[in-house]
C-alpha positions in Angstrom: 0.0 0.0 0.0 1.5 3.4 -0.9 1.4 6.6 1.1 2.5 10.2 0.3 6.2 10.7 0.9 5.8 13.8 3.1 3.4 11.8 5.4 5.9 8.9 5.7 8.8 11.3 6.5 6.8 13.2 9.1 5.9 9.9 10.8 9.7 9.3 11.3 9.8 12.4 13.5 12.0 14.5 11.2 9.5 17.3 11.2 6.0 18.3 10.3 4.4 17.3 7.0 4.7 20.9 5.9 8.4 21.0 6.6 8.8 17.7 4.8 7.1 19.2 1.8 9.6 22.1 1.9 12.5 19.6 2.0 11.0 17.7 -1.0 10.6 20.9 -3.0 14.2 21.9 -2.3 15.6 18.6 -3.6 16.8 17.2 -0.2 14.9 14.0 -0.5 15.6 11.0 -2.9 13.5 7.9 -3.5 15.3 4.9 -5.1 18.2 7.2 -6.2 16.0 9.8 -7.9 15.1 13.3 -6.6 11.7 13.1 -5.0 8.6 15.0 -6.2 6.0 16.6 -4.0 3.0 14.3 -3.6 5.0 11.3 -4.7 3.7 8.0 -3.3 6.1 5.5 -1.7 5.8 1.9 -0.5 7.6 0.0 2.2 10.2 -1.4 -0.2 11.3 2.0 -1.5 14.7 3.4 -0.5 14.4 6.9 0.9 17.3 9.3 1.6 17.3 12.8 3.1 20.5 14.8 2.6 22.1 11.6 1.4 21.4 9.7 4.6 19.2 6.6 4.5 15.9 6.9 6.4 14.4 3.8 8.1 10.7 3.7 7.4 8.3 1.7 9.4 5.1 0.6 7.8 2.1 2.6 9.2 0.8 -0.5 10.8 4.0 -1.0 12.8 4.4 2.5 14.0 3.7 2.8 17.7 1.8 5.6 19.3 2.3 6.8 22.9 -0.1 8.9 24.9 1.4 10.9 27.7 -0.7 12.6 30.4 1.0 15.8 31.6 -0.3 18.4 34.0 1.0 21.6 32.5 2.0 24.1 35.2 1.1 27.7 34.9 3.8 29.6 32.9 4.6 26.8 30.5 3.5 27.1 26.9 2.2 24.3 24.7 4.4 25.1 21.7 7.5 23.3 20.6 9.5 26.6 20.4 8.7 29.9 21.9 10.1 33.1 20.4 10.0 34.7 23.9 12.1 31.9 25.4 9.4 30.8 27.9 9.6 27.2 29.1 7.5 24.7 27.0 5.8 21.4 28.0 8.3 19.7 25.7 11.2 20.7 28.0 9.9 18.2 30.6 8.5 15.4 28.5 10.6 12.2 27.9 12.3 11.8 24.5 10.1 9.7 22.3 13.0 8.0 20.6 11.2 8.0 17.3 8.5 10.3 15.9 7.2 13.4 17.6 
């Protein structure tokens, strides 16, 4: 079963789908030795590289989801990055290892 490349890359935790779309447009992504195209569909057997480095892709059915319950204290923001340098909830959450 094929999926859009940007969705597959986002699932690895490299970044958001929108960021992956930007990487694909800029030519940073290859599929089976060819520069990838935005909207391209890939399958489990395809070889994907970002900036020349191979990316290990897990099939969607094998990707694991974790749910974490976190009591956000006052003063923390729920954004990954804050332009005002305030603490974020992500400063205190465990590293997911893979994905976001």
